[in-house]
C-alpha positions as a Markdown table, in Angstrom:
| # | Residue | x | y | z |
|---|---|---|---|---|
| 1 | Met | -11.0 | 26.8 | -20.1 |
| 2 | Glu | -7.9 | 24.3 | -20.2 |
| 3 | Ile | -7.5 | 21.4 | -17.8 |
| 4 | Asn | -3.9 | 21.1 | -16.7 |
| 5 | Asn | -2.0 | 17.7 | -16.4 |
| 6 | Ala | -2.8 | 17.4 | -12.6 |
| 7 | Glu | -6.5 | 17.4 | -13.5 |
| 8 | Lys | -6.0 | 14.7 | -16.2 |
| 9 | Lys | -4.0 | 12.4 | -14.1 |
| 10 | Ser | -5.9 | 9.2 | -13.0 |
| 11 | Phe | -6.4 | 9.3 | -9.0 |
| 12 | Phe | -4.8 | 6.1 | -8.5 |
| 13 | Lys | -1.5 | 7.5 | -10.3 |
| 14 | Thr | -1.3 | 10.3 | -7.6 |
| 15 | Lys | 0.3 | 10.1 | -4.1 |
| 16 | Ala | -3.0 | 10.0 | -2.5 |
| 17 | Gly | -4.3 | 7.2 | -4.6 |
| 18 | Gly | -1.1 | 5.2 | -4.0 |
| 19 | Leu | -1.7 | 5.5 | -0.2 |
| 20 | Thr | -5.2 | 4.6 | -0.7 |
| 21 | Ile | -4.3 | 1.4 | -2.4 |
| 22 | Ala | -1.6 | 1.0 | 0.4 |
| 23 | Phe | -4.4 | 1.1 | 3.1 |
| 24 | Ile | -6.7 | -1.4 | 1.4 |
| 25 | Val | -3.7 | -3.8 | 1.0 |
| 26 | Ile | -3.0 | -3.2 | 4.8 |
| 27 | Met | -6.6 | -4.1 | 5.6 |
| 28 | Val | -6.5 | -7.3 | 3.6 |
| 29 | Ala | -3.3 | -8.3 | 5.2 |
| 30 | Phe | -4.8 | -7.7 | 8.3 |
| 31 | Val | -7.7 | -10.1 | 7.4 |
| 32 | Ile | -5.0 | -12.7 | 6.4 |
| 33 | Ile | -3.2 | -12.3 | 9.8 |
| 34 | Met | -6.4 | -13.0 | 11.6 |
| 35 | Ala | -7.5 | -16.0 | 9.5 |
| 36 | Gly | -3.9 | -17.4 | 10.2 |
| 37 | Leu | -4.3 | -16.8 | 14.0 |
| 38 | Gly | -7.9 | -18.5 | 13.9 |
| 39 | Ser | -6.5 | -21.5 | 12.2 |
| 40 | Gly | -3.5 | -21.8 | 14.1 |
| 41 | Asn | -1.2 | -21.5 | 10.9 |
| 42 | Asp | 2.0 | -19.5 | 11.5 |
| 43 | Ser | 2.9 | -19.4 | 7.9 |
| 44 | Val | -0.3 | -17.5 | 6.9 |
| 45 | Cys | 0.3 | -15.0 | 9.6 |
| 46 | Leu | 3.9 | -14.4 | 8.3 |
| 47 | Val | 2.5 | -13.9 | 4.8 |
| 48 | Gly | 0.0 | -11.4 | 6.0 |
| 49 | Phe | 2.9 | -9.6 | 8.0 |
| 50 | Ile | 5.0 | -9.5 | 5.0 |
| 51 | Ile | 2.3 | -7.9 | 2.9 |
| 52 | Met | 1.6 | -5.5 | 5.5 |
| 53 | Val | 5.2 | -4.4 | 5.9 |
| 54 | Gly | 5.4 | -4.0 | 2.1 |
| 55 | Ala | 2.4 | -1.9 | 2.1 |
| 56 | Met | 3.5 | 0.4 | 4.8 |
| 57 | Leu | 6.9 | 0.8 | 3.2 |
| 58 | Tyr | 5.2 | 2.0 | 0.1 |
| 59 | Ser | 5.3 | 5.7 | 0.9 |
| 60 | Pro | 8.8 | 6.0 | 2.2 |
| 61 | Ile | 10.2 | 4.1 | -0.7 |
| 62 | Thr | 8.4 | 6.2 | -3.3 |
| 63 | Thr | 9.3 | 9.4 | -1.6 |
| 64 | Phe | 12.9 | 8.9 | -0.7 |
| 65 | Ile | 14.1 | 6.2 | -3.2 |
| 66 | Ile | 12.3 | 6.1 | -6.3 |
| 67 | Lys | 11.3 | 10.0 | -6.6 |
| 68 | Pro | 13.7 | 11.9 | -4.6 |
| 69 | Lys | 13.4 | 15.6 | -4.9 |
| 70 | Gly | 17.1 | 16.5 | -5.0 |
């Protein structure tokens, strides 16, 4: 019984793994935003927001720009 390439691939190198990492980054960014709101520091909130937007754009960028199926 041979194992094909898809089964040999690491979980975090698959699309589901990438989305899992993006979700974790979004949760961390949410904590950063909440810390910035709690301390009244707008720059910390901005950093958390930028991190969150970057993580949310991960899937569309990889799907349509880096690996287009054309």
